N, C-alpha and C positions, 0 to 999 in steps of 0.2 A: 699582532703581539706585543711589542712594543708599546704602543698606545693603552692595551690594557694593563700591564705593567705599571707604568706610570701614573694610570688612573688607579690602583689599588697603591701605591706608594700611599698619593695623595691620601688616599679613606683612611690610611694608618697615620698619616700624621695628625688627621684630624680625631681619630681617635686619642689618639694619646694625648691632644691637647684637652681632651673632656674634664678631667678630674681638676685642671688647671682655671680650664672656664668654670668649671662649677666653684673652686674655692676664691676667685677674685671676683665672681659677679657681685656688680654694685657697690665694689672698692674702688676710693678713689687712688689714683695713680699719677703724681705728679713726674711730668718730664721737663728735663732743661736740655732747651736745643740750641747748639751753637756750632761754632767751627765749621768744617771744611764741608760738612753736610748742609751748610746753610749759603753755599755759595755754587755748589754744583746743581744745575736743575733739576736734573735726572733724579738726584738723591733727594732734593726739596719734594719733588713730586710723591717719592715715593715715600716720606716721612710724612706728607699729609695721609696718604692713603692708609698707612699704619696707623694713624692715631684714628680716623675714621671707622676703621676695621676695630680696634678696641671699643669704641662706642657702641658698635654692632652687636661686639661680644657681650653686653653687657657689663663692661667695665665704664670707670668714670674719670677722663684723663683730661688732667690740666695742662699746660704748657706755657714753660715759663722760657722768656728766649735772651739773648743778650743779640750781640750785633759788631763784634768787633770786627769783624773783614770789612763790613759796610761804614762802621765809624771810621775805619783807618783811612779807605779809601777816599770818603768825603773830606777827612781833615788832609790829605794831600792836594783835594782839588782846589782848596781855600789858601793854601798854604801855610796849612798848621803842623807842627811834628809830633807825631805819637809817641808818648815817653810814658815807661814803665816801673814801675818798685815793689818789688817784691811779689810780684805776679800781678799786680792792680795798676789800670791804668793813671796816670797823674791827670788830675781834672781840674784847670782853672774854670773860670765862668763861660769862656768864648767856648771853651771845648767841650762845658755842658751843655751849651744852645745848642752845638751840634748833636752831642749823645742823646737829647730830649726830643729834637727833630727826627733823627733817624730812626731811633728807635719805637717811637710811638709814630711817626707820621710814616715810615718808610718799611722797614722791616715787621711789623707789628701787623698792617695792611695786607702785605704782601703771604704772612703764613696766613692769616684769617680767610684770604681770598683763596688761595690754593685748598685749603680744606672745605672752605664751600663749597667747590665745584664737585660736590660728591653730596652734598646736604646742608640744609639750613644749620649748621651746628655752631660753626666759631663765633665769637663775641670776642672782639678786643679791647683789653683796658689797660691801663697800666698801674703801677704800684702807687701812684698818687689819686686813682680814683676810690671814691667813698675811704679814701684814708686806708686802704687795704694794706698799705707797708708804712710804718714810721721808722724814720733812719735817725742813726747821728753819726757825728763826722768820725772818719775811721784813719789814724796814722796805719803805714805800709812797717811790716818789719825787715830792716835790712841790717843783715850780719848782727841780730838780735837787736838793733834798737831802732825805735820809732822814726819815721820821717813822715812831714805832711806832704800829701798828696790831692790836698785840694779838696774837691766837692765830690768826694766819694763816703761813701755811707755804708753803714754796719745797721741791719734791720734790728730794730730795738722790741716793735712791737707788730702784730699782725690783726688784722679784723677781718676773719674770712667770709663774713659774712655775706657780700656780694658775690664771692667764688663759691660761696655754698648753694645760694639762689639761683644761679645760673647751673650748677650742675644739677638740683632738682627739677630742672626745666627742661633738664636732655641737652643742655647747651655743653661746647668745647670750650672753657675759657682761655685765653691766649693774654698772656701777663706779660709786659715790657717791665724791665727790671732798673725802674727808676722810684724814688720814694722821696714824700715830703720828710723835711725835719721835725722832729719833736720840739713841742713849745709853741714858736710862732709861727709856724707852716709857712711860709714864704722861702723859705732855702728849699732848694731841689737836690736832693745826690744821687749821684750815680753809682748804683747800687751792682757789687758783682753778680752776674747770673744765675750762677751757680749756688752762693751763700742764700739768693733770694729764693731758688727754686727749695733750697731745704728748709729756711724759715716758714713757707707758704707750708711746706709738705707736713711738717709740726703742727701749725695752726689748723690744719684741714683733718689732722689725722689719718692721713693718708696711708696707706698699707705699702706704698712703695715709693721711693723716689728711683728715677730712673735719670743719670747725666750720661749725655751724650759727647764723647770726646774725638779726638781726632788720633788717638791711639788704642790697642785692646782691652785696655785695662791697668791695674796696678802691677809691675814685675819686682820681684823679689830684690834685686841689687843691678838695676841698668845704668848703663851699657854691659857692664861686664858680664851679666847674667839675664837671658832673654826668656826667664821662667814665669808665666803669668801666674798670678795670685787669684786662685777663682774663688776662694772665702777666707774671710778673715774677719774676728771680733774688733768692737769698738776699743779693746785695751790693747791688742796687738796696732791696728791703724796707731793709735796715740803712740806707741814706741816708733813706729815708722815715720812718725809726721817731719823729725829734723832733719832724715837723709834724704826727703825729697826733695827732686827739681823743684825749682818755684814755681814752674807753670802749671805742676798738680798738685802744688798746696792748696790752693784757693776749692779745689775737687772735693780731694780728700777731706779737709776739713768741714767740708756741706756735707761729704756723708755722713762724718764723725757727727756732726751737731745734728742731725737728722735720725739718728738711730737712738742717740743721748738722749732726744728730744719725744721716742716715743713710736719713731716710726719703724717698723719689725725690720726691713728691709733697705739697701740701698745699693744700686750697681751702677758700675763703670762700664758704659759699652761704648764700643766703638760707632760712631756716626757714620764713619763712612762703609760700612757694611749695611745695605738696604736691607734686611731684617731680620738686625742685629734684637730689635723690642720684641719680635713674635718669637724669635728662638728662646729668648732670654725667659719671656712671661709663659708663655704655651707649650715648652720641650720640658723631656725629663730632664738633658745636658747643660742647658742655656750656654750663655757663654760670657766674656767678660769677666770681671772684679764685682763679686758682693759681701759688703760689709753687715754684719748681724750684729747686736748687743751681746747675745752671749753666746757659749762655744756650742751650748747644747742645744739651742733653737731648731724646731723644724724650720726644713727645708723650704716649704710652703709661708712660712711667717704668721700667719694669721692661721684661726680654727678654719676647717673644712667644712 
């Protein structure tokens, strides 16, 4: 009897997912993948399964990844210090060589391999390939003052043609967050994966941007208050930005950039929760924090 009840519960869940599957069928979803979800082998495998599930459910997922833990580990092995300012990694030339090697040669290949265990879907590229992303040097803001942090870039242009072509071919693009400089094309920048994902979501006219983090979402007054904000508008988020912890600023700025650039919804989810993406996309309740452009925007964000 218990197994029958479990089977009926599963059937109910599938039926609940039907309107969301219909709404997002054929839509592009950009997923920023990072944090502890990238270091736990079980979560790594579940992430790959979830992305493939989205593909089979009719969505067009694009993965944009960082690799902070892997970069930190490699820097330690060669005796280089990890330094941050304003939530961004300080990147000199020696650090940039390692960032590029780890993101493109290690992390990207691992994600592609895990996804492709379930079918010939994933194709790894970097922001350099086909000039997908062009960047300019970006200072960090510390106490309101600009601070030079080296070869760190801000995406200023996206040519999403190569990603669109892969999506049209039924592939799952996996994008490393580095970019070439504007103009000379020789300088390579380390680009924060959050901002890279937002820029690509805008360039692809995606229906959703999903940011996987190491917390459940945005809290109203953390740590004094642990009430999770489930939904807020771009204007409300902009007013909160000066009060946020430095680690959350790039993530929430990326959400703001996405919705202000035409992406209907941006979500901040806990990547440590194995099924957080499926709960957010395919259930009525959802999880995490959702950012929308306007207060009266429909829950689905796109026409049914």
